[in-house]
KEBA-703221 format. One record per atom (N, C-alpha, C, O, CB): x negated, z negated, y; residue in one letter. Coordinates in pm, whole numbers, plus 32768, in hexadecimal, padded with zeros to 4 digits. Glycine has a CB too. Layout:
XZYA ...
***
This chain:
84347B827D7EM 840E7C067D98M 842D7C277E05M 84A37C327E26M 84367C5C7D4CM 83BC7C427E5DT 83EA7C8F7EE3T 83EC7D2A7EF8T 83907D777EE0T 83957C637F4CT 84667D477F2AK 84767DD27F20K 84967DF97FC3K 84BE7DA78015K 84F47DFB7EABK 847B7E8E7FE2V 84847EAF8053V 84AD7F338063V 846B7F908035V 84207E94808AV 851A7F4480A4I 85527FF080C1I 84F18033812BI 84D77FFA8194I 86057FFA810FI 84C380A0810EL 847E80EB8176L 8484817C817AL 843F81BF812CL 83FE80CD8172L 84D981B881D9E 84EB825781E6E 855F8264816AE 855F82D28132E 844382C181C6E 85B5820F813FN 861481F080D0N 85D1820F805AN 860A82568007N 8697823B80D7N 854581DB8041Q 84FE81D07FC1Q 850181467FC1Q 84EC8109802AQ 846D82127FB3Q 851F80FD7F3BE 84E1806F7F12E 846180647EEEE 842A80B37EA1E 851E80387EA7E 842D800A7F1FW 839D7FCF7F0CW 83B67F347ED6W 84187EEE7EECW 833E7FD27FA8W 832C7F0E7E7CE 83407E8F7E52E 82BA7E6C7E5BE 82627EB97E37E 83847E7B7DCDE 82A07DEB7E90L 82307DA87EA6L 81D17D6E7E0CL 81E87D057DCFL 82687D327F06L 818F7DAE7DF8I 81447D957D62I 80CF7D3E7D76I 80A27D037D15I 810A7E247D17I 809B7D317DE9E 800D7CDE7DFEE 80017CB57E7EE 80367CF67ED9E 7F8A7D2C7DE0E 7FC47C577E91E 7FE57C147F33E 7F347BA77F11E 7F127B647EAFE 80CC7B887F48E 7EF67BC27F88Y 7E997B4B7F94Y 7E867B268020Y 7E7A7B78807BY 7E0F7B677F55Y 7E817A8A8031K 7E7A7A6F80B9K 7EEA7A5E80EEK 7EE17A3C8164K 7E3F7AC480FCK 7F5F7A6980C3D 7FDC7A8480F8D 7FEA7B028150D 80367B0681B0D 80037A14813FD 7F9F7B61812BG 7F897BE8817CG 80137C1C819EG 80227C488210G 7F347C5D8124G 807B7C1D8148Y 80F67C72815EY 812F7C4F81BEY 813F7BD581C4Y 81517C778102Y 81637C99822AD 81877C9C82ABD 821B7D1582C0D 821E7D75830DD 80F17CC582FFD 82777CEF826FE 82E77D63827CE 82F87D9D830DE 82FA7E18831CE 837B7D2A824FE 83037D50836DE 830A7D9583FBE 829E7DE6842DE 82B67E3A8484E 831A7D358461E 821D7DD583FDA 81B97E288424A 81B67EAF83D1A 81AC7F2483F6A 813B7DDE841AA 81C47E6F8341L 81D77EF082FFL 82387F678319L 821E7FDD8300L 81EE7ED18290L 82BF7F308358K 831F7F86837AK 82E57FC883F0K 82EC804383F0K 83A47F458390K 82B07F93844DY 828F7FC584D9Y 822A803484ACY 822C809C84EDY 824A7F4B854AY 81C880298437L 816B80B08430L 818E80FB83EDL 81788170840FL 80F380AE840CL 81CD80E48379Y 8202814582F9Y 825481DC8338Y 82BF81E08374Y 828780DA828FY 820F8235831BT 826B82AC8356T 824D830B82C2T 820482F08263T 82288302840FT 829A837182D7D 82CA83CC8271D 824C84138225D 8260845881C1D 832C843B82B7D 81CF84008256Y 814F8428822BY 813783D681B1Y 80F9840F8157Y 80E284178298Y 815C835A819CF 816683198126F 81E0831980B5F 820282BC806CF 815482A7814FF 821A83AB80BFN 829783A78064N 826183DF7FDBN 82A783C67F79N 831C840980A3N 81F184257FC7D 81CA84497F68D 817183FB7EF1D 816284197E7BD 81A0849D7F97D 8138837D7F47Y 810083297EEFY 814A82DB7E96Y 81C582DB7E98Y 80BB82DE7F2AY 810582977E46D 8147822E7DDED 8118819F7DF9D 814081397DC1D 811F82527D41D 80BB81AB7E57Y 809F81127E82Y 805D812F7F1AY 803381987F4AY 802680B47E0AY 806680A57F53I 8035808E7FEAI 7FED801E7FDCI 80177FBA7FA2I 80A58079805EI 7F77802A8013I 7F237F958020I 7F1B7F9180BCI 7EE97FE38107I 7E707F8E7FCEI 7F5E7F1580D9G 7F307EEF815AG 7EE97E8F817FG 7F1E7E238165G 7F7D7EE18199G 7E607E8581C4D 7DEA7E2881E5D 7DF47E1B825BD 7E0E7E7B82A3D 7D657E4F81C7D 7DDE7D8E8293W 7DB87D4C8310W 7D297D708351W 7CCB7D4E8309W 7DBB7CB982F4W 7D0D7DA183B1S 7C9A7D9E83F5S 7CA07D758483S 7CEA7DBF84C3S 7C647E1283EBS 7C6E7D2184C2Y 7C6F7CF58540Y 7D027CF18571Y 7D2F7D2385D8Y 7C177D4B8593Y 7D437CAC8514G 7DDB7CA78544G 7E2B7CFF853BG 7EA37CEF8551G 7DEE7C9385B5G 7DF07D7B8514K 7E437DE28509K 7E6E7E06847DK 7E297DD68423K 7E087E4B8544K 7EDE7E578457L 7EEA7E8A83CBL 7EDC7F0683B7L 7F147F568403L 7F587E708394L 7E977F2C8359R 7E6A7FB98337R 7EB67FEC82B6R 7EC37FAA824FR 7DC77FBE831ER 7EE1805A82C8L 7F39806F823AL 7EE2810581FAL 7EB88165823BL 800F80928264L 7EDE80EA8159K 7EAE816C811DK 7EF0819F80B0K 7F08813D8068K 7E2F816480F6K 7F1A8200807DG 7F5E822B8009G 7F0F82497F9AG 7E9E82787F9CG 7FA782948023G 7F5782297F33F 7F0B82267EB9F 7F6482747E5DF 7FD782867E84F 7EEA81927E85F 7F3982B17DCAC 7F7382E77D80C 7F5E82D77CF4C 7EE982D47CCFC 7F6B83477DA2C 7FB882CB7C9EK 7FA782DC7C13K 7F74836A7BD5K 7FA283D57BFEK 802782BC7BDCK 7F1D83627B7CK 7EDB83C77B4FK 7F2F84467B20K 7EFC84B47B08K 7E8E83937AEDK 7FBB84277B16I 800984A37AE7I 803D84EA7B80I 807085597B8EI 809B84707A75I 8026849F7BCFN 805E84EB7C57N 7FFB855A7C7BN 7F81855F7C67N 806C847F7CE1N 806585CC7CC4K 7FF786367CCAK 7FA986357D3AK 7F5D86947D50K 802886B87CC1K 7FB185CF7D89I 7F4885C97E21I 7EF0855D7E02I 7EBF85217E62I 7F9C859F7EC6I 7ECE85347D7EC 7E8184D67D4FC 7DE1851C7D4BC 7DC285857D12C 7EC184A47CC0C 7D8484BE7D99N 7CF284DD7D84N 7CA7846E7D96N 7CE1840B7DC4N 7CBE85447DDBN 7C1284677D75K 7BD983E57D78K 7BF4839C7DEDK 7BEF83227DE2K 7B5283EA7D66K 7C0E83CB7E55N 7C1883827EF1N 7CB783017EECN 7CC982997F2CN 7C3F84307F87N 7D0C83467E86N 7D72830E7EA4N 7DB982F47DF6N 7E2E82DC7DD9N 7DC383707F1BN 7D5583007DA9D 7D8082C07D1FD 7D9782307D2CD 7D4C81E87D6FD 7D1382D47CADD 7E0782027CE6I 7E0981587CE5I 7DB881177CADI 7DA280A47CD4I 7E6D811D7CB1I 7D7981477C4CK 7D2C81237BDFK 7CA980EF7C31K 7C64809B7BF8K 7D1481A27B71K 7C80811D7CB8Y 7C2081037CFAY 7C3D80B67D5EY 7BF280B57DBFY 7BE781637D19Y 7CAA806A7D5CK 7CE4801A7DDCK 7C757FA67DEFK 7C487F9B7E61K 7D8F7FD27DBFK 7C477F557D94D 7BDF7EEF7DB2D 7B617F167DF2D 7B1B7EC97E34D 7BBD7EB27D3ED 7B467FA77DD5D 7AC07FE77E13D 7AF87FE87EACD 7ABC7FA07EFDD 7A8F80977DCED 7B42801A7EC9Y 7B8180427F46Y 7B8C7FB87FA1Y 7B6A7FBC8018Y 7C1980897F26Y 7BC27F357F5FI 7BDE7EB17FA8I 7B587E7D7FA3I 7B4B7E378007I 7C507E4A7F64I 7AEB7E7D7F5DK 7A7E7E3C7F59K 7A0C7EA77FC8K 79B67E6E800BK 7A577E287EABK 7A177F117FCDN 79C57F7E8011N 79F27F9A8094N 79A57F9C80F4N 79C67FFD7FC8N 7A697FAF809EL 7AAC7FE8811AL 7B037F998162L 7B427FCC81BEL 7AF4805780FEL 7B127F198145C 7B5F7EC58182C 7B067E4281BCC 7A907E2A81A0C 7BCF7EA2811FC 7B517E018206S 7AE67D8D8259S 7ADD7D1A820DS 7B447CDF81F0S 7B1A7D5682F2S 7A567CE681DFY 7A3D7C94817FY 7A9B7C228187Y 7AAF7BE681F1Y 79B97C708182Y 7AE37BFD80FBE 7B267BB180C6E 7BD07BA8814FE 7BFF7B418180E 7AB07B2180A7E 7BF67C16815FC 7C5B7C3C81A9C 7CE47C008171C 7CE17BD480FEC 7C587CCF81AFC 7D4F7BFB81B1K 7DB87BD8816FK 7DF27C77814BK 7DC67CD98188K 7E197B6E81C8K 7E3E7C7F80FFY 7E7E7CFC80D4Y 7EE67D0D8076Y 7EF37CAF8028Y 7E2A7D4380A9Y 7F307D67806AF 7F967D667FFFF 7FBA7E017FD8F 7FB47E568031F 801E7D118034F 7FDC7E207F60I 7FF97EA77EFCI 80A17E977F01I 80DD7E2D7EE8I 7FA97E997E3AI 80D97F087F21I 81737F257EF6I 81607FB07EA3I 811580107EB8I 81EA7F397F89I 81C77F957E34A 81E3801B7DE3A 8265804F7DE0A 82C780107DB8A 81C2800D7D5AA 826880D97E13K 82D1811B7E18K 833D80FB7D97K 830981097D29K 82A281A57E23K 83B880D87D97V 842B80A67D34V 843B81417CF5V 842E81987D4AV 84D080587D8BV 844E81657C8EK 848281D27C69K 852F81DC7C6AK 857D81867C41K 844581E67BE8K 854F82627CA6N 85D182657CAAN 861082A87C0CN 85E882FF7BBFN 85F482BA7D33N 8686824C7C10N 86DE82617B98N 872482DF7B78N 876A82E77B13N 873F82077B9DN 
***
């Protein structure tokens, strides 16, 4: 189980396709903008990593554009064809 700390928050790698996870690139791009999201999808296009935040339905900022249940649509329609990608999930603080 791969875990990473970003801005004092623990995240866990839950899905990876074509070895898409790159912790160094993720840490470089991560900002506090993502603190309110429950998931982050990182996808690669033309050698560059893009990050997009997603939410669980119960999250107050959840809408159709960032609902995690639509992650497959996002990957299929808004990412490069057959790109490598990863998904990390926020680990709940106890």
